[in-house]
C-alpha positions in Angstrom: 0.0 0.0 0.0 1.3 3.5 -0.9 1.0 6.3 1.6 2.0 9.1 -0.7 -1.6 10.2 -0.9 -2.2 10.8 2.8 -3.9 14.1 3.1 -2.5 17.0 5.1 -4.7 16.4 8.1 -3.7 12.7 8.3 -0.1 13.6 8.0 -0.3 16.2 10.7 -2.1 14.0 13.2 0.3 11.0 12.5 3.3 13.3 12.9 2.1 14.8 16.1 1.0 11.5 17.6 4.4 9.9 16.9 6.3 12.9 18.3 4.2 12.9 21.4 4.6 9.2 21.9 8.3 9.4 21.4 8.6 11.9 24.2 6.1 10.4 26.7 5.9 6.6 26.0 2.2 6.9 26.7 -0.6 5.9 24.2 -2.1 9.1 22.7 -5.8 9.8 22.7 -7.8 12.2 20.6 -8.5 14.5 23.5 -4.9 14.8 24.5 -4.0 15.7 20.9 -6.7 18.3 20.7 -5.5 19.9 23.9 -1.8 19.7 23.2 -1.6 20.6 19.5 -3.2 23.6 17.8 -4.6 21.9 14.7 -7.9 23.8 14.7 -10.0 20.6 14.7 -12.1 18.9 17.4 -11.2 15.8 19.3 -14.1 14.0 17.5 -12.5 14.8 14.2 -9.1 13.7 15.4 -10.7 10.5 16.7 -12.1 9.7 13.2 -8.8 10.4 11.6 -7.0 8.1 14.1 -9.5 5.4 13.2 -8.6 5.9 9.5 -4.9 5.7 10.4 -5.5 2.5 12.3 -7.4 1.0 9.4 -4.3 1.8 7.3 -2.0 0.0 9.8 -0.1 3.1 10.8 -1.3 3.2 14.4 -2.8 0.7 16.9 -4.4 0.5 20.3 -2.3 -1.5 22.8 -5.6 -2.0 24.8 -9.2 -1.3 23.8 -9.5 1.5 26.4 -6.1 3.1 25.6 -5.1 5.7 23.1 -3.0 4.9 20.0 0.6 4.2 19.5 2.6 4.1 16.2 3.1 0.7 14.4 6.4 -0.1 12.7 4.7 0.8 9.5 3.7 4.2 11.0 7.3 4.9 12.0 8.4 4.0 8.5 6.0 6.5 6.9 7.2 9.0 9.5 10.9 8.7 8.7 10.3 8.4 4.9 7.9 11.3 4.4 7.2 13.3 7.6 10.1 13.9 9.9 12.5 16.8 9.7 16.1 16.3 10.8 16.8 18.5 13.8 19.7 20.9 13.5 22.4 20.3 16.1 23.4 23.1 18.3 26.9 24.5 18.3 27.5 23.0 21.7 26.4 19.6 20.6 28.7 19.7 17.6 31.5 20.9 19.7 30.9 18.0 22.2 31.1 15.5 19.4 34.1 17.0 17.7 36.1 17.6 20.8 35.3 14.2 22.3 36.5 12.4 19.2 39.6 14.5 18.9 40.6 13.8 22.5 40.6 10.1 21.9 43.8 10.2 20.0 44.4 9.2 16.3 44.5 5.4 16.7 41.5 3.7 15.1 40.5 1.7 18.2 40.7 4.8 20.4 38.5 6.8 18.0 36.0 3.9 17.7 35.8 3.4 21.5 35.3 7.1 22.2 32.8 7.6 19.4 30.4 4.9 20.7 30.7 6.4 24.2 29.8 9.9 22.8 26.8 8.4 20.9 25.5 6.7 24.0 25.9 9.8 26.2 24.3 12.3 23.7 21.4 10.1 22.7 20.7 8.0 25.8 20.6 5.0 23.4 23.1 2.3 22.7 26.1 3.6 20.7 27.9 1.2 18.4 31.0 1.7 16.2 32.4 -0.8 13.8 35.9 -0.8 12.3 36.4 -0.8 8.5 36.5 -4.1 6.7 40.2 -4.6 7.0 40.3 -7.4 4.5 39.1 -5.0 1.7 42.1 -2.8 2.2 45.1 -2.8 -0.2 48.4 -3.8 1.2 51.0 -0.9 1.1 53.8 -2.6 3.0 54.7 -5.3 5.6 57.2 -4.7 8.4 58.8 -7.6 10.3 60.0 -6.5 13.8 61.8 -8.8 16.2 60.3 -8.5 19.7 62.0 -11.5 21.4 64.4 -14.3 20.5 61.7 -16.4 18.9 58.9 -13.9 18.3 58.3 -11.6 15.4 55.8 -8.8 15.1 54.2 -8.6 11.6 52.9 -5.1 10.9 50.4 -4.8 8.0 50.1 -1.3 6.6 47.2 -0.5 4.2 47.1 2.2 1.5 44.4 3.9 3.5 46.8 4.5 6.3 45.3 1.9 8.7 47.7 -0.7 10.2 47.4 -3.7 12.4 50.0 -6.0 14.0 50.2 -9.6 15.1 52.8 -11.6 16.9 53.9 -14.9 15.5 56.1 -17.5 17.2 59.2 -18.7 15.2 61.1 -21.9 15.7 64.5 -20.2 16.1 65.8 -16.7 16.4 66.3 -14.8 13.2 68.9 -12.1 12.5 67.8 -8.6 11.4 69.4 -9.3 8.0 67.2 -12.4 7.6 64.1 -10.5 8.6 65.0 -7.6 6.2 65.5 -10.1 3.3 62.1 -11.7 4.0 60.4 -8.4 4.4 61.7 -7.1 1.1 60.5 -10.3 -0.7 57.1 -10.0 0.9 56.7 -6.4 -0.1 57.8 -7.1 -3.6 55.4 -9.9 -4.1 52.4 -8.8 -2.1 52.1 -5.1 -2.1 49.2 -3.6 -4.1 46.8 -6.6 -3.4 43.8 -6.6 -1.1 44.2 -8.6 2.1 41.3 -10.8 1.2 42.9 -11.8 -2.0 46.2 -12.4 -0.2 44.6 -14.6 2.3 43.2 -16.7 -0.6 46.3 -16.8 -2.7 49.3 -16.6 -0.3 50.5 -20.1 -1.0 50.7 -19.5 -4.8 52.5 -16.1 -4.3 55.1 -17.4 -1.9 55.3 -21.1 -2.5 58.4 -21.0 -4.8 60.6 -19.1 -2.4 63.6 -21.2 -1.2 65.5 -18.9 1.1 64.3 -18.4 4.7 61.8 -21.1 4.1 60.8 -21.7 7.7 59.7 -18.1 8.1 57.9 -18.0 4.8 56.2 -21.3 5.6 55.1 -19.9 8.9 53.7 -16.8 7.3 51.7 -18.9 4.9 50.3 -21.0 7.8 49.4 -17.8 9.7 47.5 -16.2 6.8 44.1 -16.2 8.7 45.7 -14.6 11.7 47.7 -12.0 9.7 45.3 -11.0 6.9 41.9 -11.4 8.5 40.5 -9.3 11.5 38.4 -11.1 14.1 34.9 -9.5 13.6 34.2 -9.7 17.4 37.2 -7.4 18.1 36.1 -4.7 15.6 32.9 -3.7 17.4 32.7 -1.2 20.2 29.5 -0.7 22.2 28.6 1.8 25.0 25.4 3.0 26.7 23.7 -0.2 27.8 22.8 1.3 31.2 20.9 4.1 29.5 19.2 1.7 27.2 18.0 -0.5 30.0 16.5 2.5 31.8 13.9 2.8 29.0 10.5 1.2 29.6 10.7 -1.0 26.5 13.6 -2.9 28.1 11.8 -4.1 31.2 11.5 -7.6 29.7 14.4 -9.6 31.2 14.4 -12.1 28.4 14.6 -9.4 25.7 17.5 -7.7 27.6 19.4 -11.0 28.0 19.1 -11.7 24.3 20.5 -8.3 23.4 23.4 -8.5 25.9 24.4 -11.9 24.5 24.4 -10.4 21.0 26.6 -7.5 22.1 29.0 -9.7 24.1 29.7 -11.9 21.1 29.9 -9.0 18.7 30.6 -11.2 15.6 27.0 -11.4 14.4 26.4 -7.7 14.7 29.7 -6.8 13.1 29.2 -9.1 10.1 25.6 -7.7 9.7 26.9 -4.2 9.4 29.7 -5.1 7.0 27.6 -7.5 4.9 24.2 -6.0 4.7 24.2 -2.3 5.5 24.2 0.2 2.6 26.6 3.1 2.4 25.4 6.4 3.9 22.5 6.9 6.3 20.3 3.9 7.0 17.2 3.8 9.3 16.1 0.2 10.1 12.9 -0.1 12.1 11.9 -3.2 14.0 11.8 -6.3 11.9 13.7 -4.6 9.1 16.8 -5.3 11.1 16.8 -9.0 10.3 18.6 -9.9 13.6 16.3 -11.6 16.0 17.8 -10.0 19.1 17.0 -6.5 17.9 13.7 -7.1 16.0 11.9 -4.8 18.5 14.5 -2.1 18.2 15.3 0.6 15.7 18.8 1.4 14.4 20.1 4.5 12.8 23.5 4.0 11.2 25.9 5.8 8.9 29.2 5.0 7.2 32.4 6.9 7.7 35.5 6.8 5.5 39.1 5.9 6.1 40.9 6.4 2.8 39.4 3.8 0.4 37.7 1.9 3.3 34.4 2.5 5.1 33.2 1.6 8.6 29.9 2.1 10.4 28.6 3.8 13.5 25.1 3.3 14.8 22.6 4.0 17.5 20.3 1.1 18.7 17.3 1.8 20.8 13.5 1.2 21.0 11.4 2.0 17.9 10.2 4.9 20.1 13.4 6.8 19.5 13.7 10.5 18.6 14.6 10.0 14.9 14.7 13.7 14.1 17.6 14.3 16.6 19.4 11.0 16.2 19.7 11.2 12.4 21.5 14.5 12.8 23.8 13.2 15.6 24.8 10.1 13.6 25.4 11.9 10.3 27.5 14.6 12.0 29.5 12.1 14.0 30.2 10.0 10.9 31.5 13.1 9.1 33.7 14.1 12.0 35.1 10.6 12.3 36.0 10.7 8.6 37.8 14.0 9.1 39.7 12.9 12.2 40.7 9.5 10.8 41.8 11.3 7.6 44.0 13.6 9.6 41.7 16.6 9.4 40.4 18.4 12.5 36.7 18.8 11.8 35.6 22.4 12.1 32.1 21.9 10.7 29.5 24.2 12.2 
């Protein structure tokens, strides 16, 4: 069913009902709407329009004697056609920008601080996901001795991102041996995505005869070196604020959500595999993850060179979309600037 032909009265009443319910969490009756909003129509007229909206599946009565609340479809119509993103104040922008800048320039520090800022500003659950490291193009590899039989492998991407892993070697290697292997690796592997390297490392290095034990070890450790653990890429903050909301009084629902966040892998893979670039608002069952079917999620991508990551807010479907959309979009832009080496000065 198309809702493009809702008349102005229906749009106005649906918009006011949703905004009132978002702020109060109380079902909204026609008399409350007539008293609270200056629409120039009687409560009887509002009641008739509410019945029409209910017939269209946009609102419902939780109890026969109660007022109406929005349905997931009603929220969808609201975010697609009715709501107006709220302009952030200069103080709010400064809080976001300063908070991210204070975290330092390391990716994990920025991700951790960003989700905390999102949770604090919105009173919802703040989530930040690192870029898909495997999609990055290898710029160089560095081999650094850290102990007699341990070597740090530093993987640097063309985007500027880097990660390191420690591998155990059978015997100590001289700096000259490490330098020789490092030069060979960079000659053969640079300019290729990590995902491709993980799949083809044996073919690319299999014919090397010198320093065979280290080369063989690097091939055996391809999963560890080239692929990031999805559960380690997700940062979450604000659960205490989320649990204070009436929608999360159900212990079973809360336990399911906490389990999802503790694991992290499912949510991380969902963001990286199914979310579109740019701003996305997913309401209720649109999320396709059972643990958050009763929640809404507002997400946006940020850029780090040629890679993209995601930040998001998760909360009840009764969330202030007009404000949260602006918060998420501004935060994503600021993250892109900070991670790109630019101090965001957006106003």
